[in-house]
ZAMARGU-4260 file (C-alpha; in steps of 0.2 Angstrom, whole numbers, plus 5000, padded with zeros to 4 digits):
<rodrens>
0) 4860/5115/4958 | 4873/5101/4959 | 4891/5107/4959 | 4903/5098/4947 | 4921/5093/4950
5) 4935/5086/4939 | 4940/5068/4939 | 4949/5054/4929 | 4937/5040/4924 | 4945/5023/4921
10) 4937/5012/4908 | 4940/4993/4907 | 4946/4983/4892 | 4957/4996/4885 | 4976/4995/4885
15) 4984/5009/4896 | 4991/5018/4882 | 4974/5020/4874 | 4967/5037/4878 | 4950/5028/4881
20) 4957/5019/4896 | 4959/5035/4907 | 4948/5050/4903 | 4946/5067/4910 | 4928/5069/4915
25) 4916/5080/4926 | 4905/5072/4939 | 4894/5078/4953 | 4904/5084/4968 | 4899/5073/4983
30) 4892/5080/5000 | 4899/5073/5016 | 4887/5064/5029 | 4890/5055/5045 | 4908/5050/5047
35) 4913/5056/5030 | 4925/5070/5026 | 4926/5079/5009 | 4944/5081/5004 | 4952/5093/4992
40) 4964/5081/4984 | 4982/5088/4981 | 4992/5072/4978 | 4989/5054/4973 | 5000/5039/4969
45) 4999/5025/4956 | 4998/5007/4962 | 4997/4990/4953 | 4980/4988/4961 | 4974/5002/4950
50) 4977/4992/4934 | 4970/4976/4942 | 4954/4985/4947 | 4952/4993/4929 | 4954/4976/4921
55) 4939/4970/4932 | 4927/4983/4923 | 4917/4971/4912 | 4912/4984/4898 | 4920/4997/4888
60) 4905/5008/4893 | 4907/5007/4911 | 4919/5017/4922 | 4926/5019/4939 | 4935/5033/4948
65) 4950/5024/4955 | 4965/5029/4966 | 4969/5022/4983 | 4982/5034/4990 | 4980/5053/4993
70) 4985/5068/5002 | 4974/5083/5003 | 4965/5096/5014 | 4948/5094/5023 | 4935/5104/5013
75) 4919/5099/5023 | 4914/5087/5036 | 4899/5076/5040 | 4888/5078/5055 | 4897/5064/5065
80) 4915/5069/5062 | 4925/5072/5078 | 4943/5070/5073 | 4945/5083/5059 | 4940/5101/5054
85) 4940/5110/5038 | 4958/5116/5033 | 4966/5101/5041 | 4980/5093/5030 | 4978/5074/5030
90) 4984/5058/5021 | 4975/5042/5019 | 4970/5027/5009 | 4952/5024/5003 | 4943/5008/5001
95) 4940/4998/4985 | 4921/5000/4985 | 4919/5019/4984 | 4925/5032/4972 | 4944/5034/4973
100) 4956/5048/4974 | 4958/5052/4956 | 4947/5066/4958 | 4946/5084/4963 | 4937/5080/4979
105) 4935/5063/4988 | 4924/5057/5002 | 4933/5046/5015 | 4928/5040/5032 | 4937/5050/5045
110) 4942/5033/5054 | 4953/5029/5039 | 4963/5046/5039 | 4978/5052/5047 | 4986/5069/5050
115) 4999/5072/5036 | 5017/5072/5040 | 5024/5090/5042 | 5042/5088/5038 | 5041/5080/5020
120) 5034/5085/5004 | 5016/5081/4998 | 5024/5070/4984 | 5033/5060/4998 | 5018/5059/5009
125) 5006/5054/4995 | 5017/5038/4991 | 5014/5031/5009 | 4997/5027/5014 | 4992/5011/5005
130) 5009/5002/5006 | 5012/5009/5024 | 4996/5003/5032 | 4998/4986/5023 | 5016/4984/5029
135) 5011/4990/5047 | 4996/4978/5048 | 5006/4964/5041 | 5020/4965/5053 | 5012/4971/5069
140) 4994/4964/5068 | 4996/4948/5058 | 5014/4943/5062 | 5012/4949/5080 | 5028/4959/5081
145) 5029/4973/5093 | 5027/4990/5085 | 5040/4999/5095 | 5058/5004/5091 | 5070/4989/5094
150) 5057/4980/5103 | 5060/4964/5093 | 5078/4962/5094 | 5084/4944/5091 | 5069/4940/5080
155) 5069/4938/5061 | 5057/4940/5047 | 5058/4934/5029 | 5050/4946/5017 | 5046/4939/5000
160) 5048/4953/4986 | 5056/4966/4997 | 5058/4979/4982 | 5039/4980/4979 | 5029/4994/4987
165) 5024/4985/5002 | 5040/4977/5004 | 5050/4993/5004 | 5040/5000/5019 | 5040/4983/5028
170) 5059/4982/5028 | 5060/4999/5035 | 5047/4996/5049 | 5054/4979/5053 | 5072/4987/5055
175) 5065/5001/5066 | 5056/4987/5077 | 5073/4978/5079 | 5070/4963/5068 | 5083/4955/5057
180) 5077/4957/5039 | 5080/4944/5026 | 5072/4948/5009 | 5072/4943/4991 | 5077/4952/4975
185) 5086/4947/4959 | 5091/4962/4949 | 5106/4973/4954 | 5095/4988/4955 | 5082/4979/4966
190) 5095/4972/4977 | 5103/4989/4980 | 5086/4996/4983 | 5081/4984/4997 | 5099/4986/5005
195) 5095/5005/5005 | 5079/5001/5014 | 5088/4992/5027 | 5088/4974/5023 | 5101/4964/5032
200) 5102/4949/5021 | 5096/4948/5002 | 5094/4932/4993 | 5090/4929/4975 | 5072/4923/4972
205) 5077/4916/4955 | 5088/4903/4963 | 5085/4890/4976 | 5080/4900/4992 | 5082/4886/5004
210) 5099/4882/4998 | 5104/4900/5000 | 5097/4901/5018 | 5106/4885/5023 | 5123/4892/5017
215) 5119/4907/5028 | 5116/4895/5042 | 5098/4901/5043 | 5087/4886/5047 | 5071/4895/5053
220) 5064/4912/5054 | 5051/4920/5067 | 5039/4927/5054 | 5036/4927/5035 | 5028/4940/5024
225) 5023/4934/5007 | 5021/4948/4995 | 5022/4939/4978 | 5015/4922/4972 | 5009/4914/4988
230) 5007/4897/4981 | 5025/4897/4974 | 5033/4901/4991 | 5021/4892/5003 | 5031/4876/5004
235) 5047/4885/5008 | 5038/4896/5021 | 5031/4880/5029 | 5048/4872/5030 | 5058/4887/5038
240) 5045/4895/5049 | 5049/4892/5067 | 5037/4881/5078 | 5022/4892/5082 | 5028/4905/5070
245) 5016/4915/5058 | 5015/4916/5039 | 5006/4931/5032 | 5001/4935/5013 | 4993/4949/5004
250) 4993/4940/4987 | 4978/4929/4983 | 4979/4912/4974 | 4967/4902/4964 | 4976/4886/4970
255) 4972/4877/4986 | 4987/4879/4998 | 4993/4864/5007 | 4989/4871/5024 | 4991/4854/5032
260) 5010/4857/5031 | 5008/4869/5046 | 5000/4857/5058 | 5016/4849/5066 | 5024/4865/5071
265) 5007/4873/5076 | 5010/4887/5063 | 4997/4900/5058 | 4993/4906/5041 | 4985/4923/5040
270) 4978/4933/5025 | 4978/4952/5024 | 4968/4963/5014 | 4970/4981/5018 | 4953/4986/5013
275) 4944/4974/5025 | 4942/4987/5039 | 4935/5001/5029 | 4924/4990/5018 | 4916/4980/5032
280) 4916/4993/5046 | 4926/4982/5058 | 4927/4986/5076 | 4945/4991/5074 | 4942/5001/5058
285) 4949/5017/5067 | 4966/5008/5069 | 4970/5013/5051 | 4969/5032/5055 | 4980/5028/5071
290) 4992/5019/5060 | 4994/5033/5048 | 4997/5045/5063 | 5011/5033/5068 | 5018/5033/5051
295) 5018/5052/5049 | 5028/5053/5066 | 5041/5040/5060 | 5042/5050/5043 | 5044/5067/5052
300) 5057/5059/5064 | 5067/5051/5050 | 5065/5034/5056 | 5055/5030/5040 | 5058/5036/5022
305) 5046/5039/5008 | 5047/5027/4994 | 5042/5041/4981 | 5055/5040/4966 | 5045/5048/4952
310) 5033/5062/4951 | 5023/5073/4940 | 5014/5089/4942 | 4996/5091/4937 | 4983/5078/4941
315) 4975/5074/4924 | 4972/5059/4912 | 4988/5061/4902 | 4999/5061/4917 | 4990/5047/4925
320) 4992/5037/4909 | 5011/5041/4909 | 5013/5035/4927 | 5002/5020/4925 | 5012/5014/4910
325) 5028/5015/4920 | 5021/5006/4935 | 5013/4992/4924 | 5029/4987/4916 | 5034/4978/4931
330) 5051/4987/4933 | 5046/5002/4944 | 5056/5004/4960 | 5047/5015/4973 | 5031/5024/4970
335) 5025/5036/4956 | 5016/5051/4963 | 5006/5065/4954 | 5003/5081/4964 | 4998/5099/4964
340) 4983/5108/4956 | 4969/5097/4948 | 4972/5105/4931 | 4963/5092/4920 | 4955/5101/4905
345) 4937/5094/4903
</rodrens>
């Protein structure tokens, strides 16, 4: 007999406020094999990618189990698992080609998993995996800064959209690593937020960024991380990146980028998709688990702060719909987390 579990199914083509968009369901409970662990999920967070993924569902009859952040407890392990045992408390981000964390149990490859922080709450920890790993990979794997405290003193990074989920962590990690952090924000509340995260200089993306930088006597930066509208900011990035510097973006574009503008200064442009390692089983796939362990240590030491700002108790469709509406309105600062017992009534 197949055991059942509770989950929240996402259906495409419905507005989030429609009860048909997110529904409490019961599905088969999976069994771990090979490198997979079965996690009893105790906390999830909501990301903009949840909505984007749901809108790709091409039929009102089709559904997906979404969710890319989680904290939980190892329930069972596959035959090839070596890093974790039943009862271990973990946090992780899944991949975008397998059922997600909006479920009572989830299968995840052990190589994508880290030991949960010990000195912060489940709500605070659940906010961190997706944005934390993305920010770490952007700064230290793509932009080639050194991932050690104060190891990059004298160098600078420009972060476009510092108040977003990834930007909020990238600012903190960059400051920990010794970088001078320049970032963009426009509203008073977002400007205050990025300063709280540790930004040294805040410029307004609704005004001419180059003019603002010139007034600050900033003619070039050592690295640039684009977290919003890649095509909008590419020309500026090409202009102010130092010779042999690197530009990284996590935001896709349908337009062709004028990559030739990077030739004279021998610059590089690097894309980053945080799911690449887990989807394609790359040789460095296990680095994501190691990154999460580093992030957990930084959180426990107080060198990194969780970006959780809102939370609800009870993982169910109603709460997920409430959280999703807040995240999708574009004004959310920080992360929205849902924790505790999976109490969906189905």
